C-alpha atoms as one frame of an Amber mdcrd trajectory, in Angstrom:
protein
   7.214 -16.611   0.139   8.797 -18.109   2.865  11.878 -16.989   2.495   9.974
 -13.502   2.035   8.417 -13.799   5.194  11.718 -14.378   7.136  13.410 -11.268
   5.609  10.497  -9.268   6.793  10.283 -10.383  10.225  14.401 -10.518  10.879
  14.368  -7.409   8.897  11.431  -5.549  11.751  12.881  -7.647  14.428  16.668
  -6.112  13.801  14.903  -2.694  14.013  13.477  -3.095  16.856  16.960  -3.543
  17.979  18.070  -0.745  16.138  15.609   1.963  18.262  17.803   1.926  21.259
  20.814   3.349  19.883  18.456   6.356  18.831  19.819   9.229  20.092  23.495
   7.660  19.092  22.244   8.037  15.717  20.242  10.762  15.066  23.562  13.136
  15.119  22.782  13.973  10.993  20.666  18.231  11.292  19.106  18.797   8.664
  20.328  21.955   6.991  16.647  23.314   5.922  13.122  21.818   6.078  12.602
  18.794   4.899   9.776  17.962   2.083   7.464  15.283   2.313   6.634  14.719
  -1.801   2.932  12.889  -2.009   2.099  11.404  -5.644  -1.216  12.067  -5.077
  -3.343  15.057  -4.602  -4.447  16.125  -1.412  -6.694  14.603   0.693  -6.488
  10.852  -0.446  -4.698   8.295   1.298  -1.132   9.578   0.826  -1.793  12.464
   1.960  -3.216  11.750   4.808  -0.943   9.289   6.131   1.857  11.904   4.860
   0.138  14.807   7.224  -0.494  13.216  10.087   3.407  11.984  10.502   4.110
  15.019   9.348   3.338  16.771  12.193   3.263  14.181  14.906   7.197  13.578
  14.664   7.426  17.852  13.560   9.306  18.261  17.775  11.905  15.523  17.012
  13.148  18.135  14.037  14.973  20.516  14.089  13.790  22.243  11.237  10.705
  21.811   9.610   8.337  18.654   7.519   6.626  19.943   5.044   3.849  17.741
   2.765   3.942  18.775  -1.634   1.787  16.678  -3.840   2.298  15.891  -7.224
   0.022  14.563  -8.365  -0.366  12.247 -11.734   0.295   8.792 -13.203  -0.947
   7.362 -10.501   2.378   8.451  -8.410   4.618   8.138 -10.367   5.387  11.543
 -11.727   6.688  12.151  -7.962   8.618   9.305  -7.272  11.074  10.411 -11.427
  10.952  13.779  -9.338  12.445  12.288  -6.086  13.976   9.928  -7.545  16.186
  12.913  -9.951  16.934  14.684  -6.201  20.057  15.600  -4.972  20.969  12.432
  -1.751  20.351  15.213   1.028  17.287  13.376   3.146  16.131  16.948   2.984
  13.681  14.844   0.115  11.346  12.290   0.478   8.660  10.487  -1.332   5.783
   8.993   0.192   5.821   5.303  -1.407   4.668   1.712  -1.046   2.065   1.532
  -3.402   0.873   2.089  -6.848   4.413   3.507  -7.729   6.163   1.377  -6.276
   4.904  -2.051  -6.873   1.841  -2.598  -9.448   2.394   0.502 -12.105   6.283
  -0.779 -13.194   4.630  -4.059 -14.152   2.773  -3.090 -17.330   4.916   0.833
 -18.116   8.101   1.101 -18.474   9.007   4.544 -15.922  11.999   5.730 -15.659
  12.284   5.129 -12.130  13.731   2.159 -10.816  11.146   1.051  -7.389  14.109
  -1.499  -5.575  16.921   0.541  -6.745  16.019   4.250  -7.291  15.367   4.909
  -3.699  16.364   3.343  -0.545  13.650   2.917   2.214  13.647   5.174   5.473
  10.312   3.409   8.039   7.567   2.205   6.815   4.218   2.886   8.202   0.830
   1.819   7.465   0.042  -1.314   6.054  -4.160  -0.896   4.313  -6.081  -4.253
   3.679  -7.129  -5.634   0.643 -10.676  -7.175   0.733 -12.856  -8.706  -2.597
 -15.784  -6.748  -2.814 -19.195  -7.955  -4.887 -22.653  -5.822  -4.308 -24.931
  -7.948  -1.011 -28.476  -9.458  -3.508 -25.663 -10.006  -7.386 -24.619 -12.112
  -8.997 -21.750 -13.517  -5.779 -22.380 -14.199  -2.207 -19.229 -15.948  -1.601
 -15.640 -16.117  -3.711 -16.054 -19.810  -4.496 -19.662 -19.628  -6.383 -17.635
 -15.964  -8.091 -14.652 -18.779  -8.901 -16.086 -21.384  -9.887 -18.836 -18.734
 -12.385 -15.680 -18.254 -14.080 -14.173 -21.596 -14.966 -17.551 -21.868 -16.049
 -17.411 -19.000 -18.844 -14.193 -17.472 -19.163 -14.708 -13.280 -18.688 -17.932
 -13.905 -18.039 -17.528 -12.293 -14.321 -16.403  -8.149 -14.586 -13.878  -6.747
 -12.210 -13.693  -2.849 -12.165 -10.084  -1.461 -11.359  -8.517   2.226  -9.922
  -6.534   1.846 -13.756  -3.828  -0.061 -15.427  -1.113  -0.887 -13.009  -3.240
   0.300 -10.160  -3.343  -1.760  -6.686  -6.277  -2.201  -6.785  -6.036  -3.896
 -10.273  -2.837  -6.017  -9.339  -4.388  -8.024  -6.526  -7.685  -9.205  -8.565
  -5.375  -9.802 -11.221  -3.355 -12.469  -8.085  -6.422 -13.514  -7.377  -7.444
 -14.640 -10.901  -3.364 -16.150 -11.589  -3.708 -17.861  -8.978  -7.471 -19.437
  -9.266  -6.840 -20.185 -13.196  -9.204 -18.752 -14.234 -10.539 -15.082 -16.802
 -12.106 -12.596 -15.668 -13.101  -9.708 -17.315 -11.426  -6.576 -16.488 -12.843
  -3.120 -16.530 -10.748   0.300 -15.784 -12.216   3.150 -14.416 -10.216   6.581
 -13.784 -10.545   6.119  -9.534 -11.779   4.219  -6.275 -14.692   6.171  -6.978
 -16.376   5.620 -10.076 -15.265   1.631  -9.130 -17.420   1.262  -6.331 -20.347
   3.223  -8.601 -20.188   0.559 -10.980 -20.329  -1.895  -8.250 -23.233  -0.579
  -6.828 -25.402  -0.167 -10.188 -24.697  -3.580 -10.828 -22.539  -2.762 -14.014
 -19.664  -4.690 -12.477 -19.774  -8.098 -10.823 -16.607  -7.643  -8.323 -14.350
  -4.186  -6.937 -11.782  -4.071  -4.122 -11.438  -2.010  -1.138  -9.988  -0.849
   2.412 -12.543  -1.406   5.261 -12.038   2.505   5.818 -14.716   3.114   1.909
 -16.402   0.553   2.402 -17.960  -0.017   6.425 -20.545   2.318   6.058 -21.250
   0.013   2.839 -21.651  -3.301   4.483 -23.413  -1.481   7.637 -25.206  -0.306
   4.920 -26.071  -3.568   3.609 -25.134  -2.529   0.250 -21.703  -4.305  -0.251
 -20.812  -7.991   0.824 -17.232  -8.675   1.475 -15.981 -12.197  -0.145 -11.839
 -12.306   0.686  -9.197 -10.876   2.441  -5.368 -10.421   0.413  -4.221  -9.553
   3.474  -2.256 -12.587   5.617  -4.729 -13.252   8.225  -7.916 -12.683   9.378
  -9.043  -9.579   9.621 -10.686  -8.400  12.985 -14.343  -6.661  14.315 -17.255
  -6.580  11.986 -13.951  -8.228   9.321 -13.924 -11.259  11.886 -15.679 -13.024
   9.163 -14.726 -12.951   6.149 -12.167 -15.788   4.987  -8.160 -14.865   3.406
  -7.480 -15.935   0.352  -4.566 -17.847   1.866  -7.018 -20.067   3.527  -9.168
 -20.452   0.633  -6.374 -22.354  -1.131  -5.128 -19.662  -2.739  -1.653 -18.705
  -1.741  -2.089 -14.496  -2.350  -0.758 -11.669   0.091  -1.266  -8.381  -1.096
  -2.082  -5.241   0.778  -1.441  -1.783  -0.301   1.549  -0.074   2.487   2.707
   3.488   2.967   5.620   4.426   4.258   8.592   6.720   3.054  12.013   6.208
   1.047  14.339   8.890  -0.118  17.301   8.578  -3.385  19.040   6.185  -3.880
  22.650   7.103  -2.979  21.965   9.003   0.653  24.525   8.418   3.471  23.374
   6.021   5.494  23.472   7.420   8.063  20.963  10.342   7.590  18.813   7.695
   6.883  19.349   5.880  10.351  18.778   9.582  11.615  15.290   9.967   9.146
  14.622   6.606  10.875  14.587   7.595  14.444  12.848  10.578  14.023  10.501
   9.267  11.722  10.139   5.774  14.315   9.125   8.534  17.388   6.435  10.336
  15.736   4.389   7.325  15.145   4.115   6.987  19.010   2.664  10.620  18.820
  -0.661  10.838  20.044  -0.707  12.784  17.039   0.043   9.966  14.954  -2.565
   6.541  17.092  -5.591  10.324  16.478  -4.650   9.177  13.040  -5.014   5.679
  13.552  -7.804   5.190  15.119  -9.408   7.543  11.973  -8.703   5.816   8.616
  -8.830   3.268  10.154  -5.532   2.480   8.883  -2.986  -0.085  10.174  -0.038
   0.354  11.881   2.374  -1.279   9.724   5.542  -0.403  11.087   8.573  -1.924
   9.464  12.498  -0.407   9.179  13.985   0.381   6.137  15.130  -2.886   4.877
  11.554  -4.933   6.108  10.225  -2.198   3.683  12.102  -2.964   0.939  11.540
  -6.161   1.331   7.767  -6.030   1.584   7.723  -3.389  -1.666   9.589  -6.374
  -3.177   7.834  -9.139  -2.409   4.124  -7.941  -4.248   6.382  -6.310  -7.514
   8.226  -9.700  -8.045   5.486 -11.834  -7.866   3.191  -9.995 -10.046   5.356
  -9.837 -12.413   5.453 -13.467 -11.929   2.022 -13.991 -12.470   1.691 -11.313
 -15.671   4.499 -13.409 -17.270   2.857 -16.907 -16.623
């Protein structure tokens, strides 16, 4: 894990240095509007991020940026579609979530998340918290683990579907803690949350923006966060899984990738233009409004971050 983190940090540092050369690199000119393909329905996190960066980065492009939704199969339909398109820089995939780091562990897919794409830039990172119902069976994460050790599969957890990133977080946590939890998959995050609130399941995974009102209203209790460091603000007292002794670091992330054979010069130009968009007022307004976190990494750093989570999950499933 240390090696992977060093790769990611080093890639981020190199990306910062490369920005000084952005005007010289941005020689490629798109011949027609660029499509940004989202594998989820309009209004979701991936869609909102895509539309925000498209709006903010538009002044850096000579042609329009058009967001297109191809929802289905946890993002895999859109990923397959983009993987098969010409490598001309005109069709980009919003990836970094389930289609890239968890679905490939649980099912055969018509694309390879490591080789079918060339990563351009990471846009956001989204912390994920393990959450229990306030007043429910468990007031802290250690009590939950002890109960699961005494009686395997007596502690249940919701997910938004087999192979979803929310499923992946709990699976890695359970493997690290040496317990067997009962997986209860739902068709999405909302039904899983309702199951938690009704007491049907003991544990769920939520992003900060999904649980802010529930925490303030006293309905849920965050037990741990699956980030490398604690969050600030209302979650500053929530421990990380790592500091509790379980080396699990998983965050949802969103970025842009192109088909694998896209020329490096095109990738460089796209990176620099979108990086400029991330400095725009519109992008920062999006971050403030949604609670998403700026997760900038250049292409190699973004790919390394996705690969690290995918490899860890594959190892956990094999065990």
